[in-house]
C-alpha positions as CSV (number, residue, x, y, z in Angstrom):
1,X,14.6,22.0,0.5
2,X,17.2,23.4,-1.3
3,X,17.6,21.7,-4.7
4,X,15.1,19.3,-4.5
5,X,11.7,19.5,-5.9
6,X,9.2,19.7,-2.9
7,X,5.5,17.9,-3.3
8,X,2.7,19.7,-2.2
9,X,0.9,18.3,0.9
10,X,-2.3,17.4,-0.8
11,X,-5.1,15.5,0.9
12,X,-4.0,12.3,-0.9
13,X,-0.5,12.8,0.5
14,X,-1.7,13.5,3.9
15,X,-4.0,10.2,3.7
16,X,-0.8,8.1,2.6
17,X,1.7,9.6,5.0
18,X,-0.9,9.6,8.0
19,X,-1.7,5.9,8.2
20,X,-0.9,4.4,11.4
21,X,1.0,1.3,11.6
22,X,-2.2,-1.1,12.9
23,X,-4.0,-0.1,9.6
24,X,-2.0,-2.8,7.5
25,X,-2.3,-5.9,9.5
26,X,-4.9,-7.5,7.0
27,X,-3.1,-6.2,4.1
28,X,0.3,-7.4,4.9
29,X,-1.5,-10.9,5.6
30,X,-3.1,-10.8,2.1
31,X,0.2,-9.8,0.4
32,X,2.1,-12.6,2.3
33,X,-0.3,-15.5,1.5
34,X,0.1,-14.2,-2.3
35,X,3.8,-14.4,-2.1
36,X,5.6,-11.3,-1.0
37,X,8.0,-11.1,2.0
38,X,7.0,-8.4,4.6
39,X,8.3,-8.8,8.2
40,X,5.9,-9.1,10.6
41,X,6.6,-5.8,12.7
42,X,3.9,-3.4,12.6
43,X,6.6,-0.5,11.6
44,X,7.7,-2.7,8.6
45,X,4.1,-3.4,7.2
46,X,3.6,0.3,7.7
47,X,6.6,1.2,5.8
48,X,5.9,-1.3,3.0
49,X,2.5,-0.1,2.4
50,X,2.9,3.7,2.7
51,X,6.1,3.0,0.3
52,X,3.7,1.3,-2.3
53,X,0.9,3.8,-2.0
54,X,3.5,6.8,-2.2
55,X,4.9,5.2,-5.4
56,X,1.4,4.9,-6.9
57,X,0.7,8.3,-6.3
58,X,3.9,9.5,-8.0
59,X,2.9,7.4,-10.9
60,X,-0.9,7.9,-11.0
61,X,-1.5,11.2,-9.1
62,X,-5.0,11.3,-7.7
63,X,-6.2,8.1,-9.4
64,X,-3.4,6.0,-7.0
65,X,-6.4,5.0,-4.7
66,X,-8.2,2.9,-7.8
67,X,-4.8,1.6,-8.6
68,X,-4.3,0.4,-5.1
69,X,-7.8,-1.0,-4.6
70,X,-7.4,-3.0,-8.1
71,X,-4.0,-4.6,-6.5
72,X,-6.1,-5.5,-3.5
73,X,-8.8,-7.0,-5.5
74,X,-6.3,-8.9,-7.9
75,X,-4.6,-10.1,-4.8
76,X,-7.8,-11.5,-3.4
77,X,-8.6,-13.0,-6.8
78,X,-5.4,-14.9,-6.9
79,X,-5.8,-16.1,-3.4
80,X,-9.5,-17.5,-3.9
81,X,-8.3,-18.8,-7.3
82,X,-5.6,-20.9,-5.4
83,X,-8.0,-22.2,-2.8
84,X,-7.0,-19.8,-0.2
85,X,-9.4,-17.4,1.9
86,X,-10.1,-14.2,0.6
């Protein structure tokens, strides 16, 4: 990768990049119910969440998973506080 800094393929990156598209159906539904627009195609859901997780990884390193879990918990709490399902 001439001229570009290469990321090491860590276990965290393998986890993020290796998620199949059907893994995000429930999360996409939660994100939509709390205000985000995500296309309903499985590939679009996959791209949305891999992008999100990758950005969390770049910002928080190995702590990205905790940040992602906090985001999920916050979304669930928001949905419950507005009378939605959670």
